[in-house]
C-alpha positions in Angstrom: 5.0 122.1 33.1 5.0 118.4 33.3 4.9 116.8 36.9 7.8 114.8 38.0 8.9 113.4 41.4 11.7 111.2 42.4 11.7 109.7 45.9 14.1 107.4 47.6 13.8 104.5 50.0 16.8 103.1 52.0 17.0 99.4 52.3 20.4 99.3 53.9 23.0 98.6 51.2 20.4 99.0 48.5 18.5 102.3 47.7 15.3 102.4 45.6 14.4 105.5 43.7 10.7 105.7 42.7 9.9 107.8 39.6 6.5 109.4 39.1 5.2 111.4 36.2 7.2 112.7 33.2 11.0 112.5 33.1 12.2 115.1 30.3 14.7 117.8 29.8 12.8 120.0 32.4 12.6 117.3 35.0 15.9 115.4 34.5 17.9 117.7 36.9 15.7 116.5 39.8 16.7 112.9 39.1 20.4 113.9 38.6 20.1 115.5 42.2 18.8 112.2 43.5 21.6 110.2 42.1 24.1 112.7 43.3 22.8 112.6 46.8 23.0 108.8 46.9 26.7 108.9 45.6 27.6 111.6 48.2 26.3 109.1 50.9 28.3 106.2 49.4 25.1 104.5 48.1 26.2 102.8 45.0 23.6 99.9 44.7 20.4 101.5 43.2 17.2 100.1 42.0 14.9 102.4 40.0 11.3 101.6 40.2 9.4 102.9 37.0 5.8 101.8 38.1 4.4 105.4 38.1 6.5 106.8 35.4 4.3 107.8 32.4 7.0 109.2 30.0 10.7 109.4 29.6 12.7 111.4 27.0 16.2 111.1 25.6 17.2 113.6 28.4 15.8 111.4 31.0 17.7 108.4 29.6 20.8 110.4 29.6 20.6 110.7 33.4 21.2 107.0 33.8 24.1 107.1 31.3 25.7 109.9 33.3 25.6 108.0 36.5 26.0 104.3 35.6 29.8 104.4 35.3 30.3 106.1 38.8 28.2 103.4 40.4 30.0 100.6 38.7 33.4 102.1 39.5 32.4 101.8 43.2 31.3 98.2 43.0 27.5 99.1 42.6 25.1 99.3 39.8 21.8 100.7 38.6 19.1 98.1 38.2 15.8 99.0 36.6 12.4 97.6 37.5 8.6 97.7 37.0 8.6 99.5 33.7 5.3 99.8 31.7 5.6 98.4 28.2 5.6 102.0 26.8 8.6 103.0 28.9 10.3 99.6 28.3 10.1 100.0 24.5 11.9 103.3 24.7 14.7 101.7 26.6 14.8 98.7 24.3 14.8 100.9 21.2 18.0 102.5 22.4 19.7 99.2 23.5 19.5 99.6 27.2 18.7 96.1 28.0 22.3 95.3 26.9 23.6 97.8 29.4 21.3 97.5 32.3 19.6 94.7 34.2 15.8 95.1 33.8 13.5 93.3 36.2 9.8 92.9 36.3 9.6 93.8 40.0 11.5 95.9 42.5 11.8 92.8 44.8 13.7 90.9 42.1 16.1 93.7 41.5 16.7 94.3 45.1 17.2 90.5 45.8 19.7 90.3 42.9 21.9 93.0 44.7 21.6 91.0 47.9 22.5 87.7 46.3 25.5 89.2 44.4 27.0 90.9 47.4 25.8 88.4 50.0 24.1 91.3 51.7 21.6 90.9 54.5 18.2 92.7 54.2 
């Protein structure tokens, strides 16, 4: 079975999810749990860092679609950062850049939240 890990870092109002390995139908529930836990804690501003993600399937993409509305309803968002070209091409093919803000670095994405909400680090 493919290895996958999702870990989170709390930066006050903004949470960062770090993805590692392979995100597919078998591992998607792990990411769903991560998002659910953030929502339970009232954390709606999320940056997802893809630096160590090797692969994403349509089931993995579906997780983002499942949670984006809930985040935005609560004045938050999911911003994506640090994708490899391979992973970005999958998102691009499915039109995700029209729905999500995608940044080169985690810092850019976090700073965008801070600027838009006038948050302090």
